[in-house]
N, C-alpha and C positions, 0 to 999 in steps of 0.2 A: 722685191719691191711690194708685193701684195701685203706682206706682214707690216709694212710701214704705214699702211693706210689707216690704221686704228691707233688711238692714243693710249690704249691700255693693252697689256700682254694678254689678259684673259679674253678681251674682245677679239684680238688678232687670232688667238688660238681657236676660238669658236668659229670664226669666219673661215679660217684656213681649213678646218675640218669639213665644214659644210660646202664651201664654194670652190676651193682651189685645188685640193689634192685628190683629184680623180685618178683611178687606176690608169696606167699607161700614159700619163701626162708628162712625167719627168724621168730622167735618169736617176739612179740611186743618189741620195743625199742625206745629210743631217742638217737641220735648221734649228738654231737656238733663238727663242723668242722670250724676252724678259723685260720687266720693268722693276721698279723698286719694291713691288709687292708680290709679283708672281714670276715664275720661271718655268718654261716649257721647252721640250725638245721634240721636234718632229723628225722622224726618220722615215725614209721612203725607199722601199726596195720591192717593186711590183705593186705595193699598196701602202697607203700612209698609216703611220702609227704615232700617236701622241703619248709622250711620257711627261708626267708632272714631276718637276724637280723641286726639291726643297731649298731653303736658304743655304748659302755656303759657296765654296769654291767648286767649280766644275771644269773638267777637262774633257773636251769632245774631240774625237778623232774621226778617221775615215772608216770606222768599223761599226757594226751593230752595237749600240750603246748598252744593250741588255745582255750581250754575250760576255764571256770571260775576257777581260781586256788583255791585249798582247802585253808582253813584258815591258816594252817601252811606255805604253800608255799607263800601265799600272804604276810604274816608277814616277812618271810625270804627275800622276794623281797624288801620290804620296808627297812629292816635293811641293806641289801647290798647296796641299793641305797643311804642311809645316809652315809655309810662308803665311798662309791665312791665319794660323793659330799664333804665330809669333807676334810680338809687339813691334811691328815695323812702323816707322814714321812714314815710309814711302813704299808700301807693298808692291805697287806696280813697277817700281824700279827693280825690285828683287825678281819679279816675274819676267821683266824684260831681260835681265841677265840670264835667267833660266832658258828663255826662248832663243838666246844667242848661242847656246852651248853646242859643242861637238864632242860629247863624251860617250859616244856609242860603242867604244871598244874596237874601233877599226871598221865597223860596218856603217856606212853612210846612212842607211835607212834606220839605224838605231839612234842616230843623233837627234837632238831636239830640232835643230836647224839642219835640214836635209839638203845635201848637194850630191846628186847622183846622176850626172849626165843631164838628160832632158827632163828628169824628174826631180822635184825638190820643193822646198819651201818658197812660195811665191809672194807671201805677205804674212803679216801677223797683226792680230788685234788684241788689245788689252782693254777690258771693260770693267769698271767698278760702278755698281748701281747702289743707290741708297735713297731713302726718303728725303734725306738732307741734301739739298742741291749742291752745297759746297764740298760734298764728299763724292759726287758723281764725276767719273773720269772716263774718257774715251780716247785711247791712243792707237794709232795705226801706222804700221811700217809697210810702205808700198814696195816691197821687195824682201829678200831674206833679211831677218833682223840682225844677223851678225855683221852685215855690211850696209844696212839701211837704218837711219835713225827713225825712231818713233816720232810722229808728229801729233800734236795735240788737236783733237777734233771735238773736245768737250763742248764747245758752243753748239754743236749739232744736237747734243743731248738736251740742252736747254731749249733749243728751237722745237724739238719734238715734244717737250713737256708743256709748252704753251698751249693754252686752251683755244687759241685761234684755229687750231686744228688743220688737218690736211684732208681735203675731200678726196674721194675716189679719183684716181688719175693724177693727183698732185701729191708727191711725197717729199719728205725732208731731203732725201738724196737728190731728187730732181731739182728741188729748190736751191740746194747748195751748189750745184754745178753751174 
């Protein structure tokens, strides 16, 4: 919620570094903060670390993003890279299909959409950012994407972009609920 308080990703990144990510504040996490101009990843494991990401497709998992990625994550990165490079009319549809797959070779944890007892994929987000408003897309599946349809939340992106702004304590998520 703190990252949504600022209208630009670089502002959010600066404020998160200074104000929010104090040692011993959170359990380990990876947080993606982006707009159409900047892209950052915050990773937290005992202390915060900011990683500046360049333009392009990014796959973020539950591991240290600067470590050698596990086989599954590396394969997903290659697949996402191919989708991003191909001339797709609807790249998010291709990404949605990738998120629904169960091609882990018999190991549920190697599937893109994981079903392993009490552990597994709980939701899925597809986000396409662009300086051009009509190319910005936000889709969310509130459940495993193999059995939950992605819903279009793109209007929230437009709400966030409006200069009316969200003051501290009032975020787009809180406003939409």
